[in-house]
C-alpha positions in Angstrom: 0.0 -0.1 0.0 2.8 2.4 0.8 4.4 1.7 -2.5 1.2 2.8 -4.2 1.3 6.1 -2.3 4.8 6.8 -3.7 3.5 6.0 -7.2 0.6 8.6 -7.0 2.6 11.8 -7.2 4.6 10.4 -10.1 1.5 9.9 -12.0 -0.4 13.0 -11.0 2.5 15.3 -12.2 2.6 14.2 -15.9 -1.3 13.9 -16.1 -1.8 17.3 -14.6 0.9 18.8 -17.1 -0.9 17.0 -20.0 -4.3 18.5 -18.9 -2.8 22.0 -18.6 -1.3 21.7 -22.1 -4.6 20.4 -23.5 -6.6 23.4 -21.8 -4.2 25.8 -23.2 -4.2 24.5 -26.8 -8.0 24.2 -26.6 -8.4 27.8 -25.5 -6.2 29.2 -28.3 -8.6 28.0 -31.0 -11.5 30.3 -29.8 -9.6 33.5 -30.3 -8.8 33.1 -34.0 -11.6 34.8 -35.5 -10.4 36.4 -38.7 -12.8 39.4 -39.2 -10.4 41.6 -41.0 -9.9 43.9 -37.9 -6.1 43.6 -38.1 -6.2 44.8 -41.7 -8.4 47.7 -40.8 -6.2 48.8 -37.9 -3.2 48.6 -40.2 -4.9 50.7 -42.9 -5.9 53.4 -40.1 -2.4 53.5 -38.8 -0.9 53.9 -42.2 -3.4 56.8 -43.0 -2.3 58.4 -39.7 1.4 58.2 -40.5 0.7 59.6 -44.0 -1.3 62.5 -42.5 1.6 63.2 -39.9 4.4 63.3 -42.4 3.6 66.6 -44.1 3.3 68.2 -40.5 6.9 67.2 -40.0 8.0 68.6 -43.3 6.2 71.9 -42.5 7.9 72.1 -39.1 11.4 71.6 -40.6 10.8 74.4 -43.2 9.7 76.8 -40.4 12.7 75.9 -38.3 15.5 75.1 -40.6 18.4 75.2 -38.0 16.7 72.4 -35.7 16.6 69.5 -38.2 18.9 66.4 -38.3 20.9 68.0 -41.1 21.9 71.0 -38.9 
């Protein structure tokens, strides 16, 4: 009977680890909805960068001595 008690922790550890891995892999599949939100966010950020670039050029023209070439 005592030998069986020594065997229980040795069996519980790998079984518990396997269950944790299974639950983590199972949970990963529910968050993979591809509704195009990443592409929309990328397009919005690119538009924002394009809108900010002329503002930087106008600032450099107003203050020519403060740019990286000075």
